[in-house]
C-alpha positions in Angstrom: 48.9 -26.3 -47.8 47.1 -23.2 -49.1 48.9 -23.5 -52.5 47.4 -27.0 -52.9 44.0 -26.3 -51.3 42.9 -23.3 -53.2 43.4 -24.7 -56.8 41.8 -28.0 -55.7 38.8 -26.2 -54.3 38.5 -24.1 -57.5 38.7 -27.2 -59.7 35.7 -28.7 -57.8 33.7 -25.4 -57.7 34.1 -25.2 -53.9 36.2 -22.0 -53.6 34.8 -18.9 -52.1 36.3 -15.6 -50.7 37.9 -16.4 -47.4 38.2 -20.2 -48.1 41.3 -21.7 -46.7 42.7 -23.8 -43.9 41.3 -21.4 -41.3 37.8 -21.6 -42.6 38.1 -25.4 -42.5 39.3 -25.2 -38.9 36.4 -22.9 -37.9 33.9 -25.2 -39.6 35.3 -28.2 -37.7 35.0 -26.4 -34.4 31.5 -25.0 -35.3 30.0 -28.4 -36.5 31.6 -30.6 -33.8 28.9 -29.8 -31.2 26.2 -30.0 -33.8 27.0 -33.7 -34.4 27.1 -34.6 -30.7 30.6 -33.4 -29.6 31.1 -31.3 -26.5 32.6 -27.8 -26.3 35.5 -29.4 -24.4 36.2 -31.7 -27.3 36.0 -28.8 -29.8 38.4 -26.8 -27.7 40.8 -29.7 -27.5 40.7 -30.4 -31.2 41.3 -26.7 -32.0 44.1 -26.7 -29.4 42.7 -23.5 -27.8 44.1 -22.5 -24.5 40.6 -22.4 -22.9 37.0 -22.8 -23.9 36.4 -19.0 -23.9 38.5 -18.8 -27.1 36.5 -21.7 -28.6 33.2 -19.9 -27.8 34.3 -16.7 -29.5 35.6 -18.8 -32.5 32.4 -20.8 -33.0 29.5 -19.7 -35.2 26.1 -20.9 -34.2 24.3 -21.4 -37.5 20.8 -20.1 -38.0 19.6 -23.6 -38.8 20.9 -24.9 -35.5 19.3 -22.0 -33.6 16.0 -22.8 -35.3 16.3 -26.5 -34.4 16.9 -25.7 -30.7 14.1 -23.2 -30.6 11.7 -25.8 -32.0 12.8 -28.4 -29.4 12.3 -25.9 -26.6 8.8 -25.0 -28.0 7.9 -28.6 -28.1 8.9 -29.2 -24.5 7.0 -26.1 -23.4 3.9 -27.3 -25.3 4.2 -30.8 -23.7 4.6 -29.3 -20.2 1.5 -27.1 -20.7 -0.8 -30.1 -21.5 -2.8 -31.3 -18.5 -1.7 -34.7 -17.2 -4.0 -37.6 -18.2 -2.8 -39.8 -15.3 -5.5 -41.1 -13.0 -8.4 -40.6 -15.5 
């Protein structure tokens, strides 16, 4: 697979150091929860023996961390506003 993948990636300008089947596998496991999948699904897809392995394998991207922080800040701001009920 690597013998086919690397030349194809180079031809498309998509090759980088460390690119290969393993980087595609890691990307799949990392992105699955970002598009609505669960950690259980990611673990099953990767065929990991347990979710702990999947957790160590997964990279939480900075963009995703920022998105989650903004959501939390939005909820905190909403909770801090006084209720307008009854007025």
